[in-house]
C-alpha positions, 0 to 999 in steps of 0.5 A: 749397691747400684750394680745389684738394683739393676740387676734387680730391675733387669730381672723384672723386666725381661720376663715382661719382655716375654710376656709382652713384645711391646714392653720389650721393644720399650726396654730394649729403647729405654737400654739402647738410648739411655744406657742406664747401666753404663751408670753403674759400677760392677759386672752389670755396666759390661753385659749385653743387656741390649742384646738379651732384652732384644732376644726375649722380645723375639721369644715373647713374639713367637709366643704371642704370635705378635706382630702379625706383619712388618708395615711396608713404607719407605722408612722399613724398605730403606732399612731392608735395603741398607742391611743388604748394602752394609752386607756387600761393603763389608763382605768387600771392606778395606778395613781390618775386618774383626773391627768391621765385622763387629760394626755389621753386628751391632748395626744388624741387630739395631736395624732387627730391632727397629723393624720389630718397632715398626711392626708393633707401634700398631695404636697411638698409645704405643706410639705416645708410650714409645716418645715417652721413653725417648724423651726420658732417655736422652731428657734424663742427661739434658736435665742432670746436665742442665743443673750441673751447668746452672750450679757449676756456673758453666765452667765444666763440659757436659759429657755423655755416658761413657763407652757409649754413641753419645759420650762426647760432648758433641754428640750428647749435645746434638742428642739432646737438641733431636729430643727437645722437640719431642719434649714440646710435642709431649708437653703441648698434648699432656692432660695434667698442668704439672706434666706440661711444666715439668716438660717445659722445665726440663726443656730449659734444663736441657738447653743449658746443657746443650750450651754447657756441652761447649760444643761448636756444632751443637751451638750451630745446630741450636741457632737453626733449631730455635728459628724453626720452633719459633716459626713453626709455633702457633703463638710466634709472638709469645712463642719468640719471645720465651724462645728468645729469652731463654737462649739469650739467658742461657748464652748469658750465664756461660763464662768468657771461656765459652765465648771465646770457644764459640767465636772461634767458629769464626776463624775456624782456618785457624782452628787445628780440630776443624782444619784436620777435619776437613782433611778427614772429610777429603780422605773419606770422599776419596775413598768413595771415589775410588770405590763408588759402589761399594766405598771402604766398608765399615771402619774403613776410614778408620785404616791407615792402610786403607786411607793411603791408597787415596791420601798417603799419609792422610789421617785414619780415624772417625770421620766426623760428619754423618755425611762423609762417614756414609759415603766412605765407608758405603760409597754412593749406592749406601750413601743414597739408601742412608740419605733416602731414611731422612728424605723419607722422614721430612716426607712423612713430617711434612704429610704429618703437619699437612693432615693437622691442618686440613683435619682439626681431629688430627691436631696431634699428627700435626703437632707430631710432625712439625716437631719430627721435622724440627728434631730431623734439622737439629739432626742434619746439621749437628750430625755434620760434625759428628760420627753418628750417622748410625744413631738408633735413636734417630733412626727410630724417630723415623720409625715414629714418623712412618707410624705415625703417618699410617695411624693418622691415616687410618684414624681418617679413614675411620672417622669418615663415613662410607659411601654407598656401594654401587654396580658391584663395586665396593665403595671406599671413603673419599678424603678431604676435597675428594669427598666434597667434590663426591658430595657437591651436585653436578652441573645441570643435574635437576635437584630433588 
């Protein structure tokens, strides 16, 4: 029944991707982030839905002659640079060629979809629609996982959808932490009280789900996220009390088995998985030092032959760290370009926060900037222990931050009155302090 229902749903939605390209972007994001086809059984579960949606969206772009251009910003330029770097490192990679090129193919298609997303985020309605889609995609597992944790008394681990990037308990835990600040942004700007209450309930349940993953990395990231949420909240006293009550309540609810696992963070030297992870990081770093310009290519750290070059007998499998994963696979140039994406996201989040603070009409931009910054922190800390270096949801978040910055600047320019033209030059509106200085009378000039 689920199989037929999903087929019927996609048969209805796919034509919309051709008629309206941005609808195709939303559909691609839904398929890629939530993986709804993994929640069913039957033939529909294994079909390449994301590729079909992307193809339909590209066809729609040709027919609708949209988008007109690709926005040029730090995120889009770095994504283009990464495609070039990934191609070179895959050509000279040390991993199994079939596996390496399969991962290159998935990553290249993802970047193509991200560039298309960036080009179609042309107004706030589309921006908010995409953020809602991102929240729904991950929030579904947060709400379901939180309810599962409460009903079972925290006796079982919360997992993500099978055969996906976020299937592992550690991955889904970090994914939900990245989504919680976006839920808060939508809550702050929801017009209806019932929507605000619903989003607050979703945040609380997602918090329970994060704790219910039993992920130590997600638990560490949770501490950092809660502190930054409190620091960036407008009402620190009330916000601090609410956040502390929710976190303390979720932790107190969990059984002794959870407490024992979290306490093992202090004795990581005695934990076999932790010590193996350190060896994986060392092997990946050695691969980067052995070939600093190109690394070992996609799936290189998974190849025993590649690892034996630098660390004979060392472990060859998932690196379990976004930093060492990218460094070992693509060397230092690839790592710096990849790191530049996060640095750009941080810069855009800070700029949005400042715009919202300096201009009351851009409060939405300030709130979004603060929440994006918290999401980036959650990814960086949680991802330190995960192989999540090429996560489409996170890269979409960075695309959203860059697009929001451009939209906020455009909105600011439209609100400022244009100065009168003088001496043949076209005057442009001056932002903030510059406009105030231009309007002020100069010293020694007589007033009319």
